[in-house]
C-alpha positions as CSV (number, residue, x, y, z in Angstrom):
1,M,0.0,0.0,0.0
2,V,2.1,2.9,1.3
3,T,5.5,2.8,2.9
4,E,7.3,5.1,5.4
5,E,9.7,5.9,2.6
6,E,6.9,7.2,0.3
7,I,5.5,9.3,3.1
8,E,9.0,10.7,3.8
9,H,9.5,11.4,0.1
10,V,6.2,13.2,-0.3
11,S,6.8,15.2,2.9
12,K,10.2,16.4,1.5
13,L,8.6,17.4,-1.8
14,M,6.0,19.4,0.2
15,R,8.7,20.8,2.5
16,I,7.0,19.4,5.6
17,E,9.0,18.3,8.6
18,I,7.7,15.0,10.0
19,D,9.2,13.4,13.0
20,D,7.1,10.2,13.2
21,H,6.5,8.8,9.7
22,D,4.8,5.7,11.1
23,E,1.9,7.8,12.4
24,Y,1.3,9.2,8.9
25,V,1.6,5.7,7.3
26,D,-1.3,4.6,9.4
27,K,-3.4,7.7,8.6
28,V,-2.7,7.3,4.8
29,K,-3.6,3.6,5.0
30,S,-6.9,4.4,6.7
31,M,-7.7,7.0,4.0
32,I,-6.9,4.5,1.2
33,G,-9.1,2.0,3.0
34,Y,-11.9,4.5,3.0
35,F,-11.4,5.1,-0.7
36,D,-11.6,1.3,-1.2
37,I,-15.0,1.3,0.6
38,L,-16.2,4.2,-1.7
39,D,-15.0,2.3,-4.8
40,S,-16.9,-0.8,-3.8
41,A,-20.2,1.2,-3.4
42,G,-21.4,-0.1,-6.7
43,V,-22.6,3.1,-8.4
44,E,-21.7,2.0,-11.9
45,S,-25.4,1.3,-12.6
46,E,-26.4,4.8,-11.6
47,E,-27.4,6.9,-14.6
48,I,-26.5,10.5,-14.7
49,S,-28.7,12.5,-16.9
50,M,-27.3,15.7,-18.4
51,P,-29.5,18.1,-20.4
52,E,-28.3,18.8,-23.9
53,I,-27.3,22.5,-24.3
54,P,-26.9,24.0,-27.7
55,I,-23.5,25.6,-28.4
56,S,-25.4,28.9,-29.1
57,N,-26.4,29.0,-25.4
58,L,-22.9,28.9,-24.1
59,R,-21.0,32.1,-23.1
60,K,-18.3,33.5,-25.3
61,D,-14.9,32.3,-24.3
62,E,-12.7,35.4,-23.8
63,Y,-9.4,36.2,-22.1
64,I,-9.6,38.6,-19.2
65,P,-6.1,39.6,-17.9
66,F,-5.5,39.6,-14.2
67,E,-2.8,42.2,-13.4
68,D,-2.3,41.5,-9.6
69,K,-0.2,38.7,-8.2
70,L,-2.7,36.0,-7.2
71,I,-0.5,34.4,-4.5
72,E,-0.2,37.7,-2.7
73,K,-4.1,37.7,-2.4
74,L,-4.0,34.5,-0.3
75,N,-4.7,34.9,3.5
76,H,-1.8,32.7,4.6
77,Y,0.9,33.7,2.2
78,K,4.4,34.0,3.6
79,G,7.4,34.6,1.4
80,T,7.3,31.9,-1.3
81,Y,5.0,29.6,0.7
82,V,1.2,29.3,1.5
83,R,0.6,28.1,5.0
84,A,-1.9,25.2,5.2
85,P,-3.9,24.0,8.3
86,K,-2.2,21.4,10.5
87,M,-3.2,17.8,10.2
88,S,-5.1,16.6,13.3
89,S,-4.5,13.2,14.9
């Protein structure tokens, strides 16, 4: 499934310091287990109906330039990073 080395590799890519990788291996395994439950829900037979919309009813695609730096508009922006909420145990 997932190994301590994979958690460590991902945490380094995300520049997150993790002291106890085993704790996160268990959390990731439980998340993957939950996804397995969702995958086995058997919704393949469900039909999703989408109304047909003629192309003439769609909006015109146009480029609207954005002059500001979007990252500076974020609430938790610091230097070159965006601060995310802590993971709870």
